[in-house]
N, C-alpha and C positions, 0 to 999 in steps of 0.2 A: 330448447335448452342447449344442445348443441351448436345452433348458430350463434346464439349467445356469447359461448365459449369462445367460438371463431373469433369473433368481434375484438374479444378481449386481447389476442395476443399479436401483436405488431410483426409483420413480416420479417424474415430473416434475410432476404435478398430484396435490396432495394430495386423499385422499378422507376423508369425514367421521369413519372408523376411525383412520386413521392420523394426523390432527390432534392437537396436543399438548392435554392434558387441561387445561380450564381453571377458574379460580376463579368459580364460580357465586353467591357471596354476593355480588357486584358487580351492578348492573345492567347490562343488555348496553350499552345507550348508554355508560355511565361505561365501561366495557371497552373500548370502541372507542377513546373518546378518549383514555385512558391509552397505549394501545400509539402512537397519531400524537404524544401528548404526549412519551412517553419517545426517540423517534427524535428529536425536534426538541431535547431537551435532551442527548442525545448527539452529536448534530451539532454545536451550540454550544458544549458543554464542548469538543470536539476542535478547535473554531476557536480557543478561546482558548489551549488550551495549544499547539497546533502553530504556529498563527501565530509565538508565541516561538522555539518550537523551530526550526522549517524556516528561519526568518532568520538565527537563531544558525549554525546547520549551515552555510549558504550563506557565513558571516563567521569560521569557525572556522580555514581556512587562511589568512586576510589579517590578524586582527587577533591571534592568537596564533601569530606567527612564529618565534619563539625556538626554534630546537633542533627545529622543526616538531611543537612541541607540538599544536598544532589539528589538523593530519592524521592524527598518531599517533594522538591520543585518540579520534578517529573510527573509526579501523581497531581501535583496541581495542573500541570500542564494539560494532561490528558482529561481530566477533569473539563476544563476550560475549552478543551478542544470538542467534548462530548454536546456540551451546553450550545455552543456558538454554530456546530453543525446542523443544529435543528434550524437555524435560521440560514445557513449559508446559501443555500438555492436562491432565496430571493435577493440576499444581496449579490451574487454572481450576475443574475439578471438584471441588477441595478446598474451594477460596476461594467459588465462587459466581461468575457473570459480572460482577455489580454490583461486589462487593468487589474483583475483580480489577481492574475498570477504574478503581475510587479509589486502590489500592495503586499501581497502575500508574503513575498520573499522578505520584506521589511522586518518581519517578526522574528524570524530565523536569524536575520543580522545584529537584531538587540539583543536576544539570547545569547548569541555567542561574545557580544560586548559586554554583558552583564558577569560572564565569566571571566573576564579580565580582572575585575574587582568584586568577587563571589561573595555577597552577604545576603541577609534577607531583603533589606531596602532595595535591592537592586535585582536579583532573581526570580524574587516571587512576582512583582509587577511584569517583568519579562516573560514570565511562566503565562501568566494570564493573557498577556497581550499576544503571545505566540499563540496560543488556544483559539484565538478569533483568526489569527494570520493562517494558521494551518487549515483551517476549516474552509477558506475561502480558494487558496490556493489549490489544494487538492481536487474541489468541485471544479474549479476553474479548466485546471489539469484535463480532467476527464472529458468536460465539455469541448474542450479547445480540441482536444486530441480526436474527438470522435467527428467533431465539425469538419479536421481537416482529412480525415480518413473518407468521408461521404463525398465531400466536394473532389478528391482525389478520384476517388472510385467513379464517378460520375462521369468526370473529365477523360479519363482514360479508358471507360468503357469496361470496367472490372466489376467482380464481384466483390459487393459491398462488406461482406463477412470476412473475404479474405484479405482485404485491404485493411480493415480494422484489425485484424489479427495481427499483419506484418508491422503496423505502426505500433500497436502495443506492446509487440516484439523487442521492437528498435527501443522504445523507451523505457521498457523495464529493465531489458537488459542493462541499457546504461545506468539507470537508477541502481540496479544490484551491484553495479561496478564501484557504487559509492563506498561500499562496505570494503571492499579492496584497497581502492586510493586512500581511503580517511585514516585506515587502521594503519595501514603502512606509513603514513605522515608521521603518525602519531608514536610507532613503533620506535622511527628514527629521530624524532626530536624530544621524546619524553622521557627521562630516565627516571629511574625507583629503585628503593631499596628492597630488600626483601619483604615478598607479598604486597608489595605496593607501596610501602612505607617511605616517606621522606621523598617524594617527586620532585623532581627539578624540572626547569625549561616551560612549565606551564603556560607561562606569559607568554614566552615565544610562539607555542604551539597554538595558543588562541588568536596571537596576532596573525599567524599564518590561516588558519581558520578565517579570520574576519576577511583577509585580503581576497580567499576564495569566495567568499560569501559576496562581496563586492561585484568582482567578475562576473558570478552567476545572475545576479540583479540587473546587471548593466545588458548581459546577453538578451535576457527575455525583453526587454525594451524594443529590440530589434525585431519582434515578431508581430506579423500582420495581424489587423483586427480581422475578425472573423464572425463577429456577431450578425452584422448585417446580412452575411450570407445562409444563416442557420435557420432552419425552419421554425415555424412558430411550434412554442414547446407546449403549448396546452390549448385546448378551444375556447373562444373568447366567451366570456359571459358578461352580463350585466351587473354582478354582484363584485366582479373583481374590481371596477372603477369606483365604488361606493368605499369600499374600506381595505387601505392597505395590511390594515392587521389580522383581516378576514382572508385575503391574499396570502400573507404570510403562513397563518396556520393552515389552510388548503394545500400549500406546499408541502408542509410537515407531515400532515393526515393524510391526503390522499394516496400517497404512495402504500402506506400501510392498510390502504382500504382494498388493494390489488392482491389478488391470492397468489399472482407470481412472486410478488415482493414477499409476503408472508414465508411463503416456501424456502425463500432463499435466505432469509434473517439469521437463521441457525449457521449457514456458512460464512455468511458475512461476520457473524460472531465470532466463529471459528479463527476465520482467518487473523482477526486482530489477536485472539488468544495464544495463537502458534508465534504469532512476531515478539510478542512480550515474553513468551514462554522462553525462546534461546536468546533475548536480551539480557533477563533476569536469571531464570532457574538454570538454564543448561550452563551459562557463563562460571555461575557461581557453584553449582553441585558436580559438574563433570568435566569442563574444562580448566578450571582453576585448581582443582586439585590435582589434576595430571600435569601440569605444566608451571603453575604458579601464575600469579595476577598478569606478570609480565607477559606471558605466552597467551594471554587472551586476543590481544590483537592479532596475533598469526593465526589463532583459528578463526576468529572473525573473518580475517582476510581470504580463507579457503571457503568459508560458508558463502561469502559474497560472491567470490568467483563463482560457486557450483550454480548460486542464484542466478547470477549474469548468464551463464550460459544457457541454463534451462529456460529463462526467459526470452531468450534469442530464440532457441528451437521451439517452444512452444508456440511461440508468437508466428512462426514458418508453416507450422502445422494447421494453425486455426482457419477454419474455413466456413461453422456453423455449429449448429448446436451438437449435432452427433461428434462432431471432433472435441468440442469442448468438453462434452461428456466424457469422452474417453480419456482426454489428458488430466482432467480435475479426477477422476478415479484412482487414474494410476499415481498423481502426486499424494491423493490420500492414501493408497493404499503402502508406499515407501514410508509415507511418516507413520502410521499403524504399525508397522515393521519396527521403527525406531522406536517408539512408544513402549512396546512390547518387550524389546530389549533392553531399555533403560529399566523396567521394571522388574525384570530377571535379575540383571548385573546390581541395582541397588535397592529392591525391596526386600520383602521376606521371603520370598520365593528363592530357591536355590538352583544354579546353572547347571545343567548337566556337565559330566567332566570333560567330554571334549570343548564344549565353550568355555569353560573354565579355563583351562588353559590358554586358550584364544585371548581371551581376555586380563591375562598377568603377563609379567614381564615384560619384554621388550614391546610386545604386542597389545599390553597394555595401552601405550602411547598411542598406538594407530588407532583405536575404535573412537576415541573421541571426535580426532579429526575428521572419521567415517562418518559419525552420526551429525556433526555439525555440516559435512558436504550433502548428505541425504536432507537434511532439514533445509538447505538451502535450495535443493530442486523442488521440494513442496512448495517452499515460498514463491519461488518463481512460478510455478504453475497456478496458485492462487492469483497473484499479481496481474499475471497476463488473461487468465481464463474470466476471472470475475470482471474486469473492467470491458472486456469484450462481450460478456454477455449482458451484461446491462446496456450497453450501448445498442446491443440489437435487440433487446425485449422492450427497452422503454424509449421508443423512439422520439415521444411526444411530450415527455418531460424528464429530460436528461438530467438537469441540474437536480431536482429533486431524488432522481435514483443513486447518483453519485453522492450527494450530500448522504442518504440512508448509509450508504457503504462507509462512509466514515463517521457516521452517529454510533454506528453498531462497533466497530473497528476500534476507536479510541474509547468508548465506553468499556469493551472486553479489556483492552491493554491497561486501563486505570483499576480495575478490578485486579489482574494479575500482581500490579506494582504496589497494591495496600494489601491483597490478601495474600500474597507470597512470603512476607515475615513472620505470618503466624499459623501456617499450616506445613506439613513435611514436603519433602519433595516426592515422596512417593504417591501422596494425597493429590498434590498437583497434576502427577502424571496420569493419573486414574482420572481425574476430572478430565484433562486434555483429549485420554481415550474415548471417553462416555462422549465428550463434545463432539468429537469428529467423528464418531460411528451415526451419532443422531444428525449432523448436518449433511452427511453423504446420502443416508436414507431419504432426506427432507430434498436434498439435491435432485436426486433419480428420480423420484416422484413428480417433481416438476418438469423433469426432462421427457419422461414418458407423457405426462398429460400434453406438453407444448406438441409434442411428436402426433400424440393421436389426432389432435384439434387439425395439424395441418394434413393428416392422412385424410379427414374428413373433409376437407377444403379441397383437397386436390382429386 
């Protein structure tokens, strides 16, 4: 029984025989430079694309208020994202990870373009297509980054887990910076009346966003193709050649038959919940009442800066499962404290007199920014560590593993967007706290199980 368990767990430190085959036609020094260069290009490409998209997403419910067009389009987007993520692994295998990245960026471009003339006939189709595009760009991103990290570790004779952590730290740190850049641009170009009424400059803002999207898409075209270097993603079988439908279903269902994935699902769900919680609930019920709608951009910039710094630092500390376990536990603990504070501050429970004084007066303006910063730390932890963990545990089926991440993240994000208007902030915060507690228990059980298997093998 133990032997069977040990076979299920992929090695966390790659051996020379397990490393991806590399193109030997290039000098070794050139190959090393290409790996780092591709990570830089990938990071900057996403910086330009998502600086525009992240800021636009934060503004949708404020700029496009007629018949709740902005909020509804986001709900449609994430439902479409969830559906297409089920088949994204097959699409990325067919397209190749680089082509998936380039094609996926076109969905974000179209969504921003639809905001230049927002109506149901432009934004709903754009949201549907963006759901498809987002599914393949994110599965392609995880696959491409992992392949580059493994090739770099092999060529430079480095520990694979450390390189994966460093590459994820760079990428997610740059990605988190999109919240800073995008929100500062919107703060500079977008004027508005009291409580966000009567916005001006929206056309100029979305035109600038469109130019940023175009630059990001062009950058992604300069990536090297890596699919010929990636190791086989699954064991060949006779049935795979008979039916593409069977192959697609297998890529969707197979990861869920793995105990490791099942134990990770609660944490994947929470990672999506906590992102939607800050986008919709925290900005609406905590930040906007303290600073007004015009101050949301500044607070989200602080959130993004905290997220970026944490992503860089967490990536540098990542070397294997023990470091991932410690980092995830620390980030979860910080978000638990933030949720408990929010429940005390905004719930039915009363704060102790000393804490009540801290949350009133001038200091009352500090605590929403502190909550945003703490939440950014947690988001940086989940982004870097979950992607590194999936890359380490699911070597043979990377696309399917990253597709599962986006399935559960996008589904839980859609739930928050649709459920938020119908329940109180206190109820949503309690749901978040319970989900975080359950996901952390499940993750710790997985970590103990994997460590026990490795102890038996050594």
